[in-house]
N, C-alpha and C positions, 0 to 999 in steps of 0.2 A: 436562443439560449445564452443567457449571462455568463460569461466566462469570469473566472478568478485570476488574479494575477499572483505569481508564485513569489512569496517574499519580496525582496527588492530586485526582481529580476524583470526581463522584458518577456517572459514566458506566460502566456495565458492559455488556462486549461477549462475545459468544460467540467462541470462539478461531479463526475464520477470518474474514477480512475481504474482501469481495468487491469487486474491482477494477472499475470501469467503463470503462476505457481502452478495451475493445472495443465499446461502445455506440455506434451511430452509425458505426462504422468496419467491423470485420467482421460486426457483426450489426446488422441493422434494428431497428425498434422491435418488432415483433411477437416476433422472437427473443429480444430483450433482455427484453420482459416475462415470456417462459417462464423465462429463468434467474434473474430476480428473483423470480418466484412460487416456484421449486423452492428457492432459497435461504432464503427465509424460511419455507417449508413444512418445511425441515429444522430449524427451530428457531435459525437465525442471524439477526443483527440488526444487522450492521455493514456499511456500504455506503461504498465510497471511490471519489471522482471528482476532476475538477478542471476550472477554467475554460477550460483550453487544450485538453481533450479534445473532439472530435478534428479539430483544425484542419488538419491535415495530409492529411486526405481531399480537401480543395479549396481549401488555403492560405488558407483564411480566418480568422476571429477565434477559432474554437473554441465550444464552449458545446454541442455536439450532444449528448454524454453526459449533461451537467446537464439539458437538456430532457427526454431520454427519461426519466431517473429521475424528475424532476417530474411528467411526464404518468402515469408509473405510481404514484406517490405519491398523486396527486389521484385517479386510478382506483380505487385500492385502499382509501383512507382510512385507511391505516395509520402515518402520520408520527408519531405519539407511542410507538409501539412499535419505533422504529428508532434507531441512531446513523447520523448522515449526515456525512460529512466530505467536505470538496472543498478545493481549493488556489488561491492567487493567487502571482503573481509570474512564471510561466512566460513563455516567448516564445512568440508566434503569428506568424501571416502577417501581422499588422497592427501589433504592439508587439514592443518587445525585453523582455528579463527587466527587471522593475522591481519594487522593494519599497519604492517611496517610499509616503508617507501619502496624497498625492493619488491615486495608483493604486489602492492598497488600499480607499480609501473609496468609489470609483467603482466597483471590481471586485466587492466584497462585495454591493452593491444588484443589480448585473446578475446573479449566481450566485443569488440569493434569488429573483428574479423567474424565472430558468430552472427552479429546483428548486421553485418554486410553494409556498415554505414562508416563514414569518415568522423562522427562526432556524436556523442552523448549527452543529451539536453540536461538531463539530472542524475549526478552519479553519487549514490548514497553509501555512507559508512554502514555496511548491514549489521555486523557485530563488532565490538570493541574487545582487542586482547587485552586491554587495562594493563598493558606493560611498556606497549611503545609510547614514547612521549608523544603528546598531542600535537606539538609542533613538528614532529616528524611526518605524521599524517598529513598535516595540512601543507606542508612543503612539498609533498607528493602531488597533492592537489593542485598546489600553485603552479607546478611545473606541467601538469597535463592540461591545465586551463590555458596555460599561455602559449601550448604547442598546438591548441585549437581541437584536442581529443575530448574535451569536457567543456561545457558551458557552465554550469552551476553544481554546487554540492548540497547534499542533505544528508541527516543523521537519522539512524533508525534505533536499533538497541544499544543506546549508549547511556551509562547512569547519567543522571543530573549534575553529579559532581564533575564528570569528564566533560559533559556538554558546556558547563560554564567554563571550566578551565580552556576549553577549545576556542570558545568567544574571546577570553581573556588574551589568548596567545594570538588570535586573529588581529585584535586590536593593537597589542604590542608590537608585532613583528611585520604588521602590514600584509597578512596572509588571508586567503579566501575565507568567507564566512558561510556557514550553513544556512541555507535559504528555506529549509523544509524539513519537517520533522515527521517522521513516520511511526508512531506508537502503537501499541495494543489499546484499543480503546473502543468500547461499545456499550449498550445499555446495561449489561450485566458485568462489566469490567469499568467502573468509572473511577473509583477511589484514587488509585495510584496515579492514573494520568492526571486527574484534576487537581491532586495535591502536589505532584512533584514536577510535572512538565507543562501543564496550563500556564502557570505563571512565567515560565521560562519562555514559551512561545509567544506571550505576550510581550514580554520585555525586549527580546531580540527580533522580534517582527517575522517570525517562520510562519510559514502555511502549514497546516497541519493534515495530514493524509493518513487516517487511521488504518490499520490492518486489522484482520479478523474482525471487521466491521459488523459482522453478522454471527459472532461468536460460534465459528465452526458449522455455521447453517442453523444453529439453536434458533436465532431470532426469526428464521423464516417460518416457523411453527410446525416444520415435519418431524421433529424430534420430541415427542411428550412421554415417551416411555422407553424404557430400554430395548423392547421389541422393535422400535423405530430405527434403532442405529443401524440396521442391515440394509435400509434405504440407500446407504452411500458408502463408499470406502471409506471416507472420512467422518462417518457418523459417529464413532467412539469419542471423539474429541468434544462433543456436547454433553456427555455424561456428567461432568463435574456441575452443569447447571440445572440438573435434575432436583431442584429443592425448593424452599419455599419462596424465596425472592425470585427464582427463575421462573416458576408457576405465576407469579404475580405480574411479572413483566409480560409473559405470553397472554394473559388475560386482558391486560391494558391494551396490548397490540391487536388482539382479537377486537376489542371494543372499538377502537379507533379506525381499524380497518373497515370495520362494517360500515361506520359512519361516513366514511369517505369512498366506500366502495372500491377498496385498495386492498393490497397484500401486506401480511405482516412484515415481509422484508421491505416493501417501498416504505413502510411508516419508521422502521428501525432507522433507515438510511436517512430519511427526511428529519428525524430526531437529531442526528448527528450533523447534518448539514445546518441545524439551527443553532449549533453550538459555537461559541467565538473561536475565532480563527480556523475552523474547519473548513478546508477548501474543496476536498475531493475523496470520499471515502474509498478505500481500495477494495474492490469487489472481484469475485471471480464466479464464472457460470461455466456449466458442463452441456446446457442446452439452451436453444433461442427461447423457451417460454421462461426458464429462470431468468435470462438476461433482460426481457421485456419488463418483468417486475423491478429490477434492479434499475432500469435507467429512467423508469417512470418517477424515481425519488426526487429528483430537482423540479417536477412540476407539482408536486404534493405540498400545500403550505399549511403547515399545522398550526391551529389557533392556539391560544393561552390555555385553554382548558385541555386540549390534548397534551400539551407541552408538560402541563402541572402533573396529570394522571400518569404520565411516563416517569416524569422526576420522582413522583412519590413512589411508584412500584419499583423503581431500580436504585433508591437510595440505600 
């Protein structure tokens, strides 16, 4: 399997990024281990989590996902073979969104402890408080990179303006630069990313790892009416896509899936992988059957006719 280089780093990731948001939420530790084992057995090496996952289960401080991944890393002894990404700055039941230096320096040590590792490969600004000077945030990253706690940094929910300001500050003050971008991007959520972020990813050489790459499961095809929402605890998140555009996208996915003897989720991810600068869509799975369809995406090559059909349905 061909791997992609993350930004201007020496990190090489297989083209699917396993999201850990379900660990400690819809999956207990045993089931999480099964998913992680199957993911790595398939030749994939890129695991994504955040310090705030899964605080919403009990309204606490988060960290459940990191703890499960840390326990798995310790049990398997495979840390050096993996790229581990986590995030800082997001709100939990204990603290608000915070990208201050004080918060970052405290949070990185807590994440390292939960992950049972000495370093984080890719550390994201998860959310931006939009009041901390970008130089302060980057100075915090500079400190923890120099100390060996973090290798590289990425950006997730940061406005285009603040992202641009961050690169300006990096250049002006010799501070670390964001190497990866994790935006909301999929077949039914195209316009905002393609208008506002795609040019920045190209300009600054960031690798793009879209989250909600299957639109809360809608692009898997399992939610085609309100009655289907009960199929998953996350089903209600797909409600806003039950419209003319959403049904047109599902029809296109169905047609292409039949042509390639594949699943709609596989096709939706293959479309993302065909987009400029997209390196590894973030996916999550709650069972091995789901995971199998997601991991098949890098092996599905969509032709020009397929891409044109999807582009037209989703525009």
